[in-house]
C-alpha positions as CSV (number, residue, x, y, z in Angstrom):
1,M,29.4,5.2,-13.0
2,N,32.5,2.5,-11.1
3,R,34.2,6.5,-10.4
4,Y,31.1,7.9,-8.4
5,L,31.0,4.0,-6.5
6,I,35.2,4.5,-5.9
7,I,34.8,7.8,-4.7
8,L,31.5,7.0,-2.1
9,L,33.5,3.4,-1.2
10,T,36.6,5.9,-0.4
11,T,34.6,8.1,1.6
12,F,33.4,6.0,4.0
13,A,36.7,4.1,4.0
14,L,38.2,7.4,5.6
15,I,35.5,8.2,8.2
16,S,35.8,5.3,9.5
17,V,39.8,6.0,9.5
18,S,39.2,9.0,11.1
19,A,36.9,8.3,13.5
20,Q,38.4,5.0,15.1
21,S,41.3,7.7,15.7
22,S,40.1,10.5,16.5
23,K,40.6,11.8,19.8
24,K,37.4,13.7,20.4
25,K,35.5,10.7,19.6
26,K,31.8,11.5,21.2
27,A,30.4,7.4,21.1
28,N,29.2,7.7,17.2
29,E,26.3,10.6,18.3
30,V,23.6,10.3,16.1
31,K,21.4,13.6,15.6
32,F,17.7,14.1,14.0
33,G,16.9,16.9,11.4
34,V,14.7,18.9,9.7
35,Q,15.5,20.6,6.6
36,F,13.7,23.7,4.0
37,K,15.6,23.7,1.0
38,P,14.0,26.4,-1.7
39,V,15.6,25.1,-5.3
40,I,17.4,27.5,-6.8
41,P,17.9,27.1,-11.0
42,I,21.0,27.7,-12.4
43,N,22.7,28.5,-15.9
44,Y,25.1,26.2,-15.8
45,F,25.6,21.9,-16.7
46,G,23.1,22.7,-19.5
47,A,20.8,22.8,-16.9
48,G,20.0,26.8,-17.9
49,P,16.3,27.5,-20.0
50,Q,16.1,25.7,-23.5
51,T,14.9,26.7,-27.2
52,I,13.7,25.4,-30.1
53,I,13.0,27.8,-33.5
54,D,11.7,26.9,-36.6
55,T,9.8,27.8,-39.3
56,V,6.6,27.4,-37.6
57,A,7.4,29.0,-33.3
58,E,9.6,29.5,-31.1
59,V,9.6,27.1,-28.3
60,T,11.6,28.0,-24.7
61,V,11.6,25.3,-21.6
62,A,13.0,27.1,-18.8
63,P,13.0,26.3,-14.8
64,K,12.1,28.3,-12.2
65,L,12.1,28.2,-8.3
66,G,11.8,25.0,-7.0
67,Y,11.3,23.0,-3.5
68,N,13.2,20.4,-1.4
69,L,12.3,19.3,2.5
70,G,12.5,16.6,4.4
71,M,14.1,15.1,7.4
72,V,18.2,14.5,8.4
73,V,19.9,11.9,10.1
74,R,23.4,12.8,10.9
75,T,26.2,10.4,12.3
76,D,28.7,12.0,14.2
77,F,31.9,10.4,15.2
78,S,33.9,13.4,16.3
79,N,33.2,17.2,16.5
80,L,35.0,18.0,13.0
81,L,34.2,14.5,11.0
82,S,30.3,13.5,10.1
83,F,27.6,10.9,8.2
84,E,24.9,12.1,6.6
85,T,21.7,10.8,5.2
86,G,18.2,11.0,5.4
87,I,15.3,11.6,2.5
88,N,14.2,14.3,0.5
89,Y,11.0,15.5,-1.2
90,I,12.5,17.4,-4.4
91,R,9.7,19.5,-6.7
92,R,11.5,20.9,-10.0
93,N,9.2,23.5,-11.4
94,F,9.1,24.4,-15.3
95,N,7.5,27.2,-17.3
96,L,7.2,26.4,-21.0
97,D,6.2,29.0,-23.7
98,A,5.4,29.1,-27.1
99,Y,5.5,32.3,-30.0
100,E,4.6,31.6,-33.4
101,A,5.2,35.0,-35.5
102,K,4.0,34.3,-38.4
103,R,-0.1,34.4,-37.0
104,D,1.2,36.8,-33.6
105,T,0.1,33.7,-31.1
106,S,1.4,32.5,-28.4
107,D,0.5,30.3,-25.2
108,H,1.9,28.9,-21.3
109,T,1.5,26.5,-19.1
110,D,3.9,25.4,-16.6
111,F,4.7,22.1,-15.2
112,G,6.5,19.9,-12.1
113,F,8.8,17.2,-11.4
114,V,9.0,15.4,-8.5
115,S,11.5,13.3,-7.3
116,Y,12.6,11.6,-3.8
117,Q,16.4,11.2,-2.5
118,I,18.4,9.7,0.1
119,P,21.7,11.8,0.2
120,L,24.9,10.2,1.6
121,Q,27.5,12.5,2.4
122,G,30.8,12.4,4.5
123,L,31.0,16.1,5.8
124,V,34.0,17.4,7.7
125,Y,34.0,20.8,9.8
126,I,36.2,23.6,10.6
127,R,35.6,24.7,14.0
128,L,35.5,29.0,13.9
129,S,34.4,29.2,18.0
130,E,32.6,27.8,21.2
131,Q,29.4,26.9,18.8
132,I,30.4,28.3,15.4
133,Y,31.2,25.4,12.6
134,M,31.4,25.8,9.5
135,N,31.5,22.4,7.2
136,T,31.4,20.8,3.4
137,S,30.7,17.7,2.3
138,G,30.1,15.1,-0.4
139,G,28.5,12.2,-2.1
140,L,26.1,10.8,-4.2
141,G,22.4,11.1,-4.0
142,I,19.5,7.8,-4.8
143,D,16.9,9.6,-6.4
144,W,13.1,8.0,-7.5
145,Y,12.0,9.7,-9.5
146,A,7.9,9.6,-9.1
147,S,5.9,9.8,-12.4
148,H,5.2,11.4,-16.2
149,V,4.0,14.7,-16.2
150,Q,1.8,16.4,-18.3
151,S,0.4,19.2,-19.4
152,V,-1.8,21.9,-21.4
153,G,-1.4,25.1,-22.6
154,E,-3.4,27.7,-21.7
155,N,-4.7,28.7,-25.2
156,A,-4.6,25.1,-25.9
157,L,-2.4,25.3,-28.7
158,L,0.3,23.4,-26.5
159,Q,0.8,19.9,-25.1
160,H,3.3,19.2,-23.1
161,L,5.0,15.4,-21.5
162,S,7.9,14.9,-19.9
163,L,8.9,11.0,-19.6
164,R,10.8,9.9,-16.9
165,R,13.6,8.8,-18.6
166,Y,14.5,6.7,-15.0
167,W,13.0,5.3,-12.2
168,M,16.0,5.2,-10.3
169,H,19.2,7.0,-10.5
170,F,22.0,9.3,-9.1
171,S,23.2,13.0,-8.5
172,V,26.6,14.1,-7.2
173,L,26.3,16.1,-4.1
174,A,27.9,19.4,-2.8
175,N,27.7,21.6,0.2
176,I,29.4,24.0,2.6
177,G,27.9,26.1,5.4
178,F,28.2,27.2,8.8
179,E,26.1,25.7,12.0
180,W,25.2,27.3,16.0
181,R,25.0,24.6,18.0
182,T,24.0,25.3,21.3
183,E,23.8,23.1,24.8
184,K,19.9,23.2,24.8
185,S,17.8,24.6,21.7
186,G,20.3,22.3,19.7
187,G,21.3,22.8,16.3
188,F,21.0,26.1,13.4
189,Y,22.5,25.5,10.0
190,L,22.3,27.8,7.0
191,G,24.4,26.4,3.9
192,A,24.5,26.0,0.1
193,S,24.1,22.6,-1.5
194,F,24.6,22.0,-5.5
195,V,23.0,19.1,-7.1
196,N,24.2,17.0,-10.2
197,P,22.4,14.6,-11.7
198,I,24.3,11.9,-13.7
199,K,22.2,12.6,-16.5
200,P,19.6,14.1,-17.8
201,I,16.1,13.6,-15.7
202,T,12.9,13.7,-19.1
203,D,12.7,13.0,-22.4
204,T,10.3,15.8,-23.1
205,R,8.3,16.1,-25.6
206,I,6.0,19.2,-26.5
207,D,3.5,19.6,-29.6
208,Y,2.7,22.6,-30.9
209,Y,-0.5,22.7,-32.8
210,Y,-0.9,26.0,-35.6
211,G,-3.4,25.0,-37.5
212,N,-7.1,23.3,-37.5
213,T,-5.1,19.6,-36.9
214,D,-2.0,20.3,-37.7
215,K,1.3,20.2,-34.7
216,Q,4.9,20.7,-34.7
217,R,6.6,18.3,-32.5
218,Y,9.6,19.4,-30.5
219,E,12.0,17.5,-28.3
220,M,14.5,17.8,-25.6
221,N,16.5,16.3,-22.4
222,L,15.6,18.2,-19.0
223,K,18.9,18.0,-16.5
224,G,17.7,18.5,-13.7
225,T,20.8,20.1,-12.2
226,F,20.0,22.7,-9.3
227,I,21.1,24.9,-6.1
228,T,19.7,25.3,-3.3
229,V,19.8,27.6,-0.3
230,D,20.1,25.2,2.8
231,L,18.3,25.4,6.3
232,R,18.6,23.0,9.3
233,Y,17.5,22.4,12.3
234,F,18.7,19.8,14.4
235,F,17.1,18.3,17.5
236,K,18.7,18.4,21.0
């Protein structure tokens, strides 16, 4: 954890030094924006589908499309350097499936896991034309996980409970994108982001019922890592 704090403090220090030495300073101009980000699951960093197979059943939890929406507050120290924060609502969605070969039966349910995030990111821009800028950014996200989540299968063979592992935790953030800055209509942004929680976000417990009262329990941790397509608008 200490190394992430060091990275964050170093980023803040570099921003401050660069802001003071910039010849094109804009007097710490603050911009407000809104954003919508489809959450796209990935198969890397332990965030893909997880399957457990035993003599009773085959159980799979797979992430699916979710969404991230919120507001953005950006402080521009110059045309090429900014600091960004805000608050985001994030919903990760999952499918849960079970198949029992012995009786040729199956069950399905799905669930969503909600969190809130305050991002803390330093941004560096490359000016491509009079109004077009490319940016890269990195930092930490402070995450709050709303509650535990439970669901029941369509055929009542599955009972699922995902316990949040932490009330508050942190994620590593990275971003790349392009911004079109207009004089009268504000700024339009298209990019992509990577969000990687430092540790798994849930302790997931799944009970599969295969007899009148018989059940088998399966346990796993959900990592919660994802990428997004970033759509933003900054007010003039």
